[in-house]
DSSP file (Angstrom, degrees, kcal/mol; ACC not computed):
  #  RESIDUE AA STRUCTURE BP1 BP2  ACC     N-H-->O    O-->H-N    N-H-->O    O-->H-N    TCO  KAPPA ALPHA  PHI   PSI    X-CA   Y-CA   Z-CA
    1    1 A X              0   0    0      0, 0.0     2,-0.1     0, 0.0     0, 0.0   0.000 360.0 360.0 360.0 131.9  100.7  127.5   83.6
    2    2 A X     >  -     0   0    0      1,-0.1     4,-1.9     4,-0.0     5,-0.1  -0.390 360.0-108.3 -85.6 166.7  103.1  124.6   83.3
    3    3 A X  H  > S+     0   0    0      1,-0.2     4,-1.9     2,-0.2    -1,-0.1   0.861 117.3  56.5 -62.5 -35.9  102.1  121.0   82.5
    4    4 A X  H  4 S+     0   0    0      1,-0.2    -1,-0.2     2,-0.2    93,-0.0   0.892 109.8  44.2 -65.7 -38.9  102.9  119.9   86.1
    5    5 A X  H >4 S+     0   0    0      1,-0.2     3,-0.8     2,-0.2    -1,-0.2   0.860 112.1  53.6 -72.0 -35.3  100.5  122.4   87.6
    6    6 A X  H 3< S+     0   0    0     -4,-1.9    -2,-0.2     1,-0.2    -1,-0.2   0.878 119.2  30.6 -69.3 -38.5   97.8  121.7   85.1
    7    7 A X  T 3< S+     0   0    0     -4,-1.9     2,-0.3    -5,-0.1    -1,-0.2  -0.069  81.6 147.7-113.7  32.6   97.7  117.9   85.7
    8    8 A X    <   -     0   0    0     -3,-0.8     2,-0.1     1,-0.1     3,-0.1  -0.525  40.8-135.8 -74.7 130.2   98.7  117.7   89.3
    9    9 A X        -     0   0    0     -2,-0.3    -1,-0.1     1,-0.1    -2,-0.0  -0.465  29.0 -92.6 -81.8 154.7   97.0  114.8   91.1
   10   10 A X    >>  -     0   0    0     -2,-0.1     4,-2.4     1,-0.1     3,-1.1  -0.217  38.7-107.8 -61.6 159.8   95.5  115.2   94.6
   11   11 A X  H 3> S+     0   0    0      1,-0.3     4,-2.9     2,-0.2     6,-0.3   0.880 117.8  57.0 -57.9 -41.4   97.8  114.4   97.6
   12   12 A X  H 34>S+     0   0    0      1,-0.2     5,-0.9     2,-0.2    -1,-0.3   0.713 111.4  44.2 -70.2 -16.5   96.0  111.2   98.5
   13   13 A X  H X45S+     0   0    0     -3,-1.1     3,-0.9     3,-0.2    -2,-0.2   0.872 115.2  46.5 -85.7 -45.3   96.7  109.9   95.0
   14   14 A X  H 3<5S+     0   0    0     -4,-2.4    -2,-0.2     1,-0.2    -3,-0.2   0.880 114.2  46.8 -64.3 -38.9  100.3  111.1   94.8
   15   15 A X  T 3<5S-     0   0    0     -4,-2.9    -1,-0.2    -5,-0.2    -3,-0.1   0.449 104.5-128.6 -85.5   0.4  101.2  109.7   98.3
   16   16 A X  T < 5 +     0   0    0     -3,-0.9    -3,-0.2    -5,-0.2    -4,-0.1   0.850  56.9 150.3  55.9  37.5   99.5  106.4   97.6
   17   17 A X      < -     0   0    0     -5,-0.9    -1,-0.1    -6,-0.3     3,-0.1  -0.288  51.7 -72.6 -90.0-179.8   97.5  106.7  100.8
   18   18 A X        -     0   0    0      1,-0.1    -1,-0.2    -2,-0.1     2,-0.1  -0.257  58.4 -86.7 -70.1 159.5   94.1  105.3  101.5
   19   19 A X        -     0   0    0     66,-0.1    -1,-0.1     1,-0.1    66,-0.1  -0.459  56.2 -99.1 -63.4 136.3   90.9  106.7  100.0
   20   20 A X        -     0   0    0     -2,-0.1    -1,-0.1     1,-0.1     3,-0.1  -0.331  43.6-113.2 -61.1 138.5   89.7  109.5  102.2
   21   21 A X        -     0   0    0      1,-0.1     2,-0.4    -3,-0.1    -1,-0.1  -0.269  28.3-102.3 -71.6 158.8   86.9  108.4  104.6
   22   22 A X        -     0   0    0     58,-0.2    -1,-0.1     1,-0.1     2,-0.1  -0.673  39.7-132.8 -79.7 130.6   83.3  109.6  104.3
   23   23 A X     >  -     0   0    0     -2,-0.4     4,-2.1     1,-0.1     5,-0.1  -0.348  18.4-112.2 -80.9 165.0   82.6  112.2  106.9
   24   24 A X  H  > S+     0   0    0      1,-0.2     4,-2.2     2,-0.2     5,-0.2   0.862 118.6  55.7 -63.6 -35.5   79.5  112.2  109.1
   25   25 A X  H  > S+     0   0    0      1,-0.2     4,-2.1     2,-0.2    -1,-0.2   0.909 107.5  48.4 -64.4 -41.3   78.3  115.3  107.4
   26   26 A X  H  > S+     0   0    0      2,-0.2     4,-2.5     1,-0.2    -2,-0.2   0.893 109.7  52.6 -65.8 -38.9   78.5  113.6  104.0
   27   27 A X  H  X S+     0   0    0     -4,-2.1     4,-2.4     2,-0.2    -2,-0.2   0.900 109.2  49.7 -62.7 -40.1   76.6  110.6  105.4
   28   28 A X  H  X S+     0   0    0     -4,-2.2     4,-2.7     2,-0.2     5,-0.2   0.908 110.6  49.4 -65.1 -41.1   73.8  112.8  106.6
   29   29 A X  H  X S+     0   0    0     -4,-2.1     4,-2.5     2,-0.2    -2,-0.2   0.916 111.4  49.3 -64.0 -42.8   73.6  114.6  103.2
   30   30 A X  H  X S+     0   0    0     -4,-2.5     4,-1.7     2,-0.2    -2,-0.2   0.918 112.7  47.9 -60.9 -43.5   73.4  111.2  101.5
   31   31 A X  H  X S+     0   0    0     -4,-2.4     4,-1.2     2,-0.2    -2,-0.2   0.920 112.9  46.9 -66.1 -44.5   70.7  110.0  103.8
   32   32 A X  H >< S+     0   0    0     -4,-2.7     3,-0.5     1,-0.2     4,-0.5   0.918 112.7  49.5 -64.1 -42.8   68.6  113.1  103.5
   33   33 A X  H >X S+     0   0    0     -4,-2.5     4,-2.4     1,-0.2     3,-1.0   0.819 103.4  61.9 -66.7 -28.7   68.9  113.1   99.7
   34   34 A X  H 3X S+     0   0    0     -4,-1.7     4,-2.1     1,-0.3     5,-0.4   0.852  95.3  60.2 -64.8 -33.8   67.9  109.4   99.7
   35   35 A X  H << S+     0   0    0     -4,-1.2     4,-0.3    -3,-0.5    -1,-0.3   0.675 113.5  37.7 -69.1 -15.8   64.5  110.3  101.2
   36   36 A X  H <> S+     0   0    0     -3,-1.0     4,-1.4    -4,-0.5    -2,-0.2   0.779 116.1  50.6 -97.7 -37.0   63.9  112.5   98.1
   37   37 A X  H  X S+     0   0    0     -4,-2.4     4,-2.7     2,-0.2     5,-0.2   0.941 107.5  49.2 -70.7 -49.6   65.5  110.3   95.4
   38   38 A X  H  X S+     0   0    0     -4,-2.1     4,-2.4     1,-0.2     5,-0.2   0.940 113.5  44.4 -62.9 -50.3   63.8  107.0   96.2
   39   39 A X  H  > S+     0   0    0     -5,-0.4     4,-2.6    -4,-0.3    -1,-0.2   0.900 114.2  51.5 -61.7 -36.9   60.2  108.2   96.3
   40   40 A X  H  X S+     0   0    0     -4,-1.4     4,-2.8     2,-0.2    -2,-0.2   0.934 110.6  47.8 -63.1 -44.6   60.8  110.3   93.2
   41   41 A X  H  X S+     0   0    0     -4,-2.7     4,-2.2     2,-0.2    -2,-0.2   0.905 113.3  47.7 -64.0 -41.1   62.1  107.3   91.3
   42   42 A X  H  X S+     0   0    0     -4,-2.4     4,-2.0    -5,-0.2    -1,-0.2   0.904 112.8  48.7 -66.7 -40.3   59.3  105.1   92.4
   43   43 A X  H  X S+     0   0    0     -4,-2.6     4,-2.7    -5,-0.2    -2,-0.2   0.919 110.4  51.4 -63.3 -42.8   56.7  107.8   91.5
   44   44 A X  H  X S+     0   0    0     -4,-2.8     4,-2.5     1,-0.2    -2,-0.2   0.888 108.8  51.1 -63.4 -38.9   58.4  108.3   88.1
   45   45 A X  H  X S+     0   0    0     -4,-2.2     4,-1.8     2,-0.2    -1,-0.2   0.901 111.6  47.4 -63.3 -40.5   58.2  104.5   87.4
   46   46 A X  H  X S+     0   0    0     -4,-2.0     4,-1.8     2,-0.2    -2,-0.2   0.899 111.6  50.8 -66.5 -40.9   54.5  104.6   88.3
   47   47 A X  H  X S+     0   0    0     -4,-2.7     4,-1.8     1,-0.2    -2,-0.2   0.925 111.0  47.8 -61.4 -45.8   53.9  107.6   86.1
   48   48 A X  H  X S+     0   0    0     -4,-2.5     4,-2.5     1,-0.2    15,-0.2   0.830 106.3  58.4 -67.0 -31.6   55.7  105.9   83.1
   49   49 A X  H  X S+     0   0    0     -4,-1.8     4,-1.9     2,-0.2    -1,-0.2   0.908 105.7  49.7 -62.5 -40.8   53.6  102.7   83.7
   50   50 A X  H  X S+     0   0    0     -4,-1.8     4,-0.8     1,-0.2    -2,-0.2   0.903 111.6  48.1 -63.1 -41.2   50.5  104.8   83.2
   51   51 A X  H ><>S+     0   0    0     -4,-1.8     5,-1.8     1,-0.2     3,-0.6   0.890 109.4  53.4 -65.2 -38.9   51.9  106.2   80.0
   52   52 A X  H ><5S+     0   0    0     -4,-2.5     3,-1.5     1,-0.2    -1,-0.2   0.870 104.1  55.4 -65.6 -36.1   52.9  102.8   78.8
   53   53 A X  H 3<5S+     0   0    0     -4,-1.9    -1,-0.2     1,-0.3    -2,-0.2   0.737 102.5  58.3 -68.7 -21.0   49.3  101.5   79.4
   54   54 A X  T <<5S-     0   0    0     -4,-0.8    -1,-0.3    -3,-0.6    -2,-0.2   0.233 131.2 -87.0 -94.0  14.2   48.0  104.2   77.1
   55   55 A X  T < 5S+     0   0    0     -3,-1.5     2,-1.1     1,-0.2    -3,-0.2   0.432  82.5 135.0 104.3  -1.0   50.1  103.1   74.2
   56   56 A X    > < -     0   0    0     -5,-1.8     3,-0.8     1,-0.2     4,-0.4  -0.708  33.7-169.7 -82.8 102.4   53.5  104.9   74.6
   57   57 A X  T >  S+     0   0    0     -2,-1.1     3,-1.0     1,-0.3     4,-0.4   0.806  80.4  58.1 -68.0 -29.9   55.8  101.9   73.9
   58   58 A X  T >> S+     0   0    0      1,-0.2     4,-1.2     2,-0.2     3,-1.0   0.794  92.2  70.1 -69.3 -25.8   59.0  103.7   75.0
   59   59 A X  H <> S+     0   0    0     -3,-0.8     4,-2.1     1,-0.3    -1,-0.2   0.731  84.0  70.6 -65.2 -20.7   57.5  104.3   78.5
   60   60 A X  H <> S+     0   0    0     -3,-1.0     4,-1.0    -4,-0.4    -1,-0.3   0.889  97.8  49.9 -62.9 -37.1   57.8  100.5   79.1
   61   61 A X  H X> S+     0   0    0     -3,-1.0     4,-1.8    -4,-0.4     3,-0.7   0.946 112.1  46.4 -64.5 -47.0   61.6  101.0   79.3
   62   62 A X  H 3X S+     0   0    0     -4,-1.2     4,-2.2     1,-0.2     5,-0.3   0.798 100.9  68.3 -66.8 -28.3   61.2  103.9   81.8
   63   63 A X  H 3X S+     0   0    0     -4,-2.1     4,-0.5   -15,-0.2    -1,-0.2   0.876 114.0  28.7 -57.3 -37.7   58.7  101.9   83.8
   64   64 A X  H <X S+     0   0    0     -4,-1.0     4,-1.2    -3,-0.7    -1,-0.2   0.690 115.0  63.4 -95.8 -21.7   61.5   99.5   84.8
   65   65 A X  H  X S+     0   0    0     -4,-1.8     4,-2.1     2,-0.2    -2,-0.2   0.921  99.0  52.3 -70.7 -44.1   64.4  102.0   84.6
   66   66 A X  H  X S+     0   0    0     -4,-2.2     4,-1.8     1,-0.2    -1,-0.2   0.919 109.9  46.7 -64.4 -45.2   63.2  104.4   87.3
   67   67 A X  H  X S+     0   0    0     -4,-0.5     4,-2.4    -5,-0.3    -1,-0.2   0.857 109.6  56.9 -63.8 -30.6   62.7  101.7   90.0
   68   68 A X  H  X S+     0   0    0     -4,-1.2     4,-2.6     2,-0.2    -2,-0.2   0.916 105.2  50.6 -61.8 -42.1   66.1  100.4   89.0
   69   69 A X  H  X S+     0   0    0     -4,-2.1     4,-2.4     2,-0.2    -2,-0.2   0.880 108.4  52.7 -62.8 -37.5   67.6  103.8   89.8
   70   70 A X  H  X S+     0   0    0     -4,-1.8     4,-1.9     2,-0.2    -2,-0.2   0.936 111.8  45.3 -62.5 -45.8   65.9  103.8   93.2
   71   71 A X  H  X S+     0   0    0     -4,-2.4     4,-2.4     1,-0.2    -2,-0.2   0.890 112.0  51.9 -64.8 -39.2   67.5  100.4   93.9
   72   72 A X  H  X S+     0   0    0     -4,-2.6     4,-2.7     1,-0.2     5,-0.2   0.897 108.2  51.2 -64.3 -40.1   70.8  101.6   92.7
   73   73 A X  H  X S+     0   0    0     -4,-2.4     4,-2.4     2,-0.2    -1,-0.2   0.888 110.6  49.1 -66.6 -36.9   70.7  104.6   94.9
   74   74 A X  H  X S+     0   0    0     -4,-1.9     4,-2.4     2,-0.2    -2,-0.2   0.914 111.9  49.2 -65.1 -42.0   69.9  102.4   97.9
   75   75 A X  H  X S+     0   0    0     -4,-2.4     4,-2.4     2,-0.2    -2,-0.2   0.934 113.9  44.7 -62.1 -46.7   72.8  100.1   97.1
   76   76 A X  H  X S+     0   0    0     -4,-2.7     4,-2.8     2,-0.2     5,-0.3   0.891 112.2  52.4 -66.9 -39.0   75.2  103.0   96.6
   77   77 A X  H  X S+     0   0    0     -4,-2.4     4,-2.7    -5,-0.2    -1,-0.2   0.932 111.5  46.8 -60.8 -45.3   74.0  104.7   99.8
   78   78 A X  H  X S+     0   0    0     -4,-2.4     4,-1.3     1,-0.2     6,-0.2   0.914 114.1  47.6 -62.9 -43.1   74.5  101.5  101.8
   79   79 A X  H  <>S+     0   0    0     -4,-2.4     5,-2.1    -5,-0.2     4,-0.3   0.923 115.9  42.9 -66.4 -44.4   77.9  100.9  100.3
   80   80 A X  H ><5S+     0   0    0     -4,-2.8     3,-1.3     1,-0.2   -58,-0.2   0.891 110.4  55.5 -70.2 -39.1   79.2  104.4  100.9
   81   81 A X  H 3<5S+     0   0    0     -4,-2.7    -1,-0.2     1,-0.3    -2,-0.2   0.784 107.0  51.4 -67.3 -24.7   77.7  104.7  104.4
   82   82 A X  T 3<5S-     0   0    0     -4,-1.3    -1,-0.3    -5,-0.2    -2,-0.2   0.519 119.3-111.7 -85.7  -5.4   79.6  101.5  105.4
   83   83 A X  T < 5S+     0   0    0     -3,-1.3     2,-1.7    -4,-0.3    -3,-0.2   0.579  73.3 138.4  87.7   9.5   82.8  103.0  104.1
   84   84 A X      < +     0   0    0     -5,-2.1     2,-0.4    -6,-0.2    -1,-0.2  -0.593  27.5 168.2 -89.2  76.8   83.1  100.6  101.2
   85   85 A X        -     0   0    0     -2,-1.7   -66,-0.1    -5,-0.1    -5,-0.0  -0.762  41.0-108.4 -94.3 132.5   84.2  103.2   98.7
   86   86 A X        -     0   0    0     -2,-0.4     2,-0.3     1,-0.1    -1,-0.1  -0.329  37.1-118.4 -58.7 137.6   85.6  101.9   95.3
   87   87 A X        -     0   0    0      1,-0.0     2,-0.5   -68,-0.0    -1,-0.1  -0.574  19.2-129.7 -79.8 139.8   89.3  102.5   95.1
   88   88 A X        -     0   0    0     -2,-0.3    -1,-0.0     1,-0.1     3,-0.0  -0.756  30.8-108.7 -87.1 129.7   90.5  104.7   92.4
   89   89 A X        -     0   0    0     -2,-0.5     2,-0.6     1,-0.1    -1,-0.1  -0.339  33.2-119.4 -59.6 138.0   93.3  103.1   90.3
   90   90 A X        -     0   0    0    -74,-0.0     2,-0.1     1,-0.0    -1,-0.1  -0.681  26.7-136.4 -80.8 120.5   96.6  104.8   91.1
   91   91 A X        -     0   0    0     -2,-0.6     2,-1.3     1,-0.1     3,-0.1  -0.447  15.9-118.5 -75.2 151.3   98.1  106.3   87.9
   92   92 A X     >  -     0   0    0      1,-0.2     4,-2.3    -2,-0.1     5,-0.2  -0.760  33.1-172.9 -86.7  94.6  101.8  105.9   87.2
   93   93 A X  H  > S+     0   0    0     -2,-1.3     4,-2.4     1,-0.2     5,-0.2   0.834  78.5  54.3 -65.5 -34.6  102.6  109.6   87.3
   94   94 A X  H  > S+     0   0    0      2,-0.2     4,-2.3     1,-0.2    -1,-0.2   0.922 110.6  46.3 -65.2 -42.3  106.2  109.2   86.0
   95   95 A X  H  > S+     0   0    0      2,-0.2     4,-2.7     1,-0.2    -2,-0.2   0.896 112.1  51.0 -67.4 -39.3  105.0  107.3   83.0
   96   96 A X  H  X S+     0   0    0     -4,-2.3     4,-2.3     2,-0.2    -2,-0.2   0.907 111.0  48.2 -63.1 -41.5  102.3  109.9   82.3
   97   97 A X  H  X S+     0   0    0     -4,-2.4     4,-2.4     2,-0.2    -2,-0.2   0.906 112.1  49.7 -65.2 -41.0  104.8  112.8   82.5
   98   98 A X  H  X S+     0   0    0     -4,-2.3     4,-2.3     2,-0.2    -2,-0.2   0.923 111.6  48.2 -63.2 -44.5  107.2  110.9   80.2
   99   99 A X  H  X S+     0   0    0     -4,-2.7     4,-2.3     1,-0.2    -2,-0.2   0.886 111.6  50.5 -63.4 -39.1  104.4  110.3   77.7
  100  100 A X  H  X S+     0   0    0     -4,-2.3     4,-2.4     2,-0.2    -2,-0.2   0.910 110.0  49.6 -66.1 -41.4  103.3  114.0   77.8
  101  101 A X  H  X S+     0   0    0     -4,-2.4     4,-2.1     2,-0.2    -2,-0.2   0.902 111.6  49.0 -63.8 -40.5  106.9  115.1   77.3
  102  102 A X  H  X S+     0   0    0     -4,-2.3     4,-1.9     2,-0.2    -2,-0.2   0.898 110.8  50.1 -64.7 -40.0  107.2  112.8   74.3
  103  103 A X  H  X S+     0   0    0     -4,-2.3     4,-1.8     1,-0.2    -2,-0.2   0.892 110.5  49.8 -66.5 -38.4  103.9  114.1   72.8
  104  104 A X  H  X S+     0   0    0     -4,-2.4     4,-1.1     1,-0.2    -1,-0.2   0.884 109.8  52.1 -65.9 -36.7  105.1  117.7   73.3
  105  105 A X  H  < S+     0   0    0     -4,-2.1    -2,-0.2     1,-0.2    -1,-0.2   0.868 111.3  46.0 -67.3 -36.3  108.3  116.8   71.5
  106  106 A X  H  < S+     0   0    0     -4,-1.9    -1,-0.2     1,-0.2    -2,-0.2   0.820 108.5  56.6 -74.6 -31.3  106.5  115.3   68.6
  107  107 A X  H  <        0   0    0     -4,-1.8    -1,-0.2     1,-0.2    -2,-0.2   0.766 360.0 360.0 -72.5 -24.6  104.1  118.2   68.3
  108  108 A X     <        0   0    0     -4,-1.1    -1,-0.2    -5,-0.1    -2,-0.2   0.477 360.0 360.0 -90.6 360.0  106.9  120.7   67.9
């Protein structure tokens, strides 16, 4: 396998096109998974709160961490479902190839 095949970027990165949109199927999967994630995170926070009240000092961190994860999942679901997907920085492929060739030359 050559270096070009090994580190080949996807078409939408190479062509400097827009980030691919989220499909309806992906939105449905996100929504369905949200109905499992949020209640689980809230339950886990409540469970850790009970442990914290019985003297487990580390459980205090988890008491607030799990509801934070629930809120984060709601925030990300809302952002993705609206199509506001973070853009991936475009790598300078020519510079990366040049750096890789220089590194191979030094290694030999």
